[in-house]
N, C-alpha and C positions, 0 to 999 in steps of 0.2 A: 147766266142763261145766254146761250148763243143760238141764234136761229139762222138757218141757211136756206135760201130759196134757190131752186134750180130752174132757170128759164129755158124752156125747150123751144123747138121750132114754132113759128107762129101758128101753124096748123094744129098744134097739140095744146092740150090744156096744161097750163103751167103746173109743175109739180112742187110740192112742199115737203120738206123733211126737217126734223129737229136734230141738232147736235148738242150733246151735253144734257141739260135739264129738260127732260121730256114730260115734266109734271105740269106744264103750263095749262093744260086743259082742266086739271083738277083745281089749280089755283084760281082760275077764272070763276069757278063755281063756289069757291070756299069763302063764305062770308065771315068766317071766324077770324080771318086776318084781313080786315077792311083796307088797311094801307097797301098791302101787297096786291090785293084784288083791284084797287083803284088804279095803281100804277100800270098793271097789265092792261086793264080796260082802256086807259088813256092812250097807251102805246098802239094798240090795235085799232082803236077808233080813229086815230090820226091816219093810219095806213088806209083805212076804209073810206076816209072822207077827203084827204088831201091828195088829189090826183085829177087827171083830166080824162079818165076812162068813161065809157058809156056802157049800158047794158043792151046787148043785141035783142031786139023785141021778138025775134023769131026763135032764137036758140036759148036766150037767157044767159049767155056767156058774156064775160067782160071783154070789151074791145078797147084798144087804145093805140095811139101812134107810137108809143113806147112799150115794147113787150116787158120791160123791167117794171113799169107801173102796173101792168096787168098782173104780173107775178106777185107784187106786194098786196094788191087788193085780194087776189086769190088766196094768198097766205093768211090774211086776216080771216077770210071766210073759212079756211080749213080749221082754225082754232075756235070757230063758233061766232065770230063777229062778222055777219054777212051783209054786204051791200045788197039790199033787197030791191030798192027802187031809186031812181034818179031822174027827176023830171023838172025842168024849168028852175033849177037851183034848189029844189026840195030833195033832201037826201033822207032815206029811211034805212036804218040798220036793224037787223034782227040780232039780239044778244043771245049768249049761250043759254040763258034761262027761259028763252022764248019771248021775252019782252021786246018792245020796240023803242028805239031812240031816233028822234027826228032832228034834223039840222036844216037850217036855211042858209044857203050860200049868199053872203053879202058882197064880198070882194074876192077875186082870185088874182094873185100876183104871180104871173107865170114864170116858169124856168126859162133861162136863156144862157148862152155861153159866158156872158159876163157875170150874171148873178150867181149861177151855179146852185140855185136853190129855188124852191117853190113855196108860196104861202097861200093859205086861204083864211079869210075871216068869216066865221060862221056864227049864227045864232043857234045855240043849243036850246031847243025848245023844252026839253025835259027839265033843265035847271034854270031856264030863262036867263041865260048869261051869254055874253059875246066873247069869243075866244079867237085867238090866232093859232093855226096849226102850220108847222113848217117841216119840210124835209129838204136835205141838200148835202153837198159835199162837206166833209168834216171841217175843212179849213174855213169854210164860210159860216157854218152854224156855230161851231165852238166859240168863235170870237164874239158871237152875239148872245151868249148865255149870260144870265145875271151873275154878277160877281159878289162874293162874300166880302166881309170886312178885311179878311186876310189876303184877298186877291184871287182866291180859288173860285172855280166856276160852280155855281149852285147845282148840286145833284150829280155832277160829273166826277169831280175829284173825290166824292164820298166813297166811290168804289174804285180802288186802284187798278182794277182789271179792265176798266172801260177802254183806256188807250191801248192796253194789250190786245183787246179784241179787235180794235180798228186795225192795228198793225198786223195781227194774225190774218184777218180777212184779206187785207191788201196783199200780203205775201202769198196767199193762196190764189191770187188772181181774181178775187171777187170784187164786184162794184159795191162800195160801201156808201151808206147814207146815214146821217145823224138826224134823229127825229126830235122835235122840240115843240113847245106850246107856250102861250102867254094869255093870261086872263086880262080882258080889256074892260068889261063893264057888266055890272049886275043890273038887269033891266027892272028889277023890283025897287031899285034905289033911284029916285028922281034926280039926285045930285049930279051935275054935269061933270064929265071926266074928259081926259085928253082925247080919247077916241072920238068923241063927238066933233071936236075941232078937226081932227085928222080926217074923218070921213068926208067932211066938206072939202078939205084941201085935195084929197085924192079924187073926188068927183070932178072938181074943176080941172085937175091935171088930166084926167082920163078923157075929157071932152075938148081939150085944147086943140086948136088947129095947128099951131106951130109948136114944135118941141115937145110933143106929147110923150114920147118915150123917155126923154130926159126928166121931164116933170114928174111922171109917175114913178120912175126909178128913185128920184130924190125923195118923194113922199114915202115910198116903201121903206127906204133906209131909216126914216124917222121912227117907224112903227116896229120894225124888225130888230128890236134891241131888248135886253133884259129878259131873255127867254128862259124857260124852265126845261131842263134836259129831260127827255122821255125815253130815249133808247137808240139802238143802232140796228141797221139792217144790212144784209149783204146778199147780193144776187149773183149767181153763177151764170155767166153769159156763154152758152154752149156754141162752139164753132160749128158752122155748117159742114156737112159731109164733104170731104175732099179738099178742104182749105189747106191743111198742112202740107199735103202732098203737092198741091198746085204751087204753093209758094216755094217749096223745095225744088221743084222742076224749073221754075222761073229763075231761081238763083243759079241752078246748075247750068242753065242756058246763058248765063252772063247778064241777065236782066237785073238792074238795081231796083230793089223794092224798098219803098218808104211807107211807113204807117204813121198817120196823124191821129193822135188820141188825146182825150182830155182826162185820162185816168191818172191816178197817183203813180209815181215812179215805180214803186214795188209791183203794183198791179200790171203796169205796162210791160215790165220785164218778164213777169210770169207768163203773160199772154204771148209775149214774143217767143218764149221757149215752146209753149204749147202749140203754136201755129207754125213752128219751124222757121220763123224768121231769124231766131237766134239759135245757136247751139253751144254746147259746153266747151268746145274747143276755142271759142271766140274770146277775145279780150273786150269786155263790155265797159265802155267809158260813159260815165254819168255826167252830163253837163246840166247842172241844176242851179236854180236861184240866180240866173243871169237876167239882169234888168235892162240892159241897153245893148246896142249894136256893137260897140267897141269891146265890151266884155265878151260877147258871144264870139266875135272874130278872133280875139286873143285865145279863148278856150279851144276853138276849133283848130287853130294853128298848132296848139300844143299836142293835140291828139292825132292829127292827120300826118 
């Protein structure tokens, strides 16, 4: 199953389309295959809960600082798992069968350029459990998946096409994210668990006067391990009108144009062609996996 989200201009409602298996709607309602239904529900619930979007009180539309996040929340809504209300950390989802799922946001560990991932710890009120939901760059999330005895990553290597999908999405110029989750605590069981200790540590870190960012990041690292793979997303970032022609004119005028991006190499190259920063007559040199200034200097001298 490959799902593709098309992110439009901020003024437009994000559009959602399916590539490949279009039976997701049916599967979400099909109780005869409980395992498949649960995996689909988990995937879309994470998209609908793990974000920093808000609901505009006047229009009812989703708003956020990142249009990519809005597209993912809208994508979950399009298949029937709708973010219905969000207030003071209380999240209500409407499910495809019309039932409601309620979550209480306990901690939000935000995305930044170093972490390249976002996590939320939530109380699932329906099942009375505490779970961690995560989405982030594949290189950051895959290394945090739970390992099997043979070293393979639980749930990811079970399907040989998962990495193929990531590579295919990247080569198409799409922004890919890996989705994962982790069970933390059954609130019906009074037995203490690691999460109880971690919650105290994270609170102390979050209110620290000195070194707060470092302390919270260190605490987050301890919890964001042994995750269960849930799925992959890809968002198409549409160029604004006139961008390719503008870049082409700047280059024609002799202006040197640089683009700074945090995308995967394949994605960056594909976008480079689509915005006319690159053309197929160019010799494209890839300087990758350079870890220090000396290596970078040597590599640059070889290609310049």
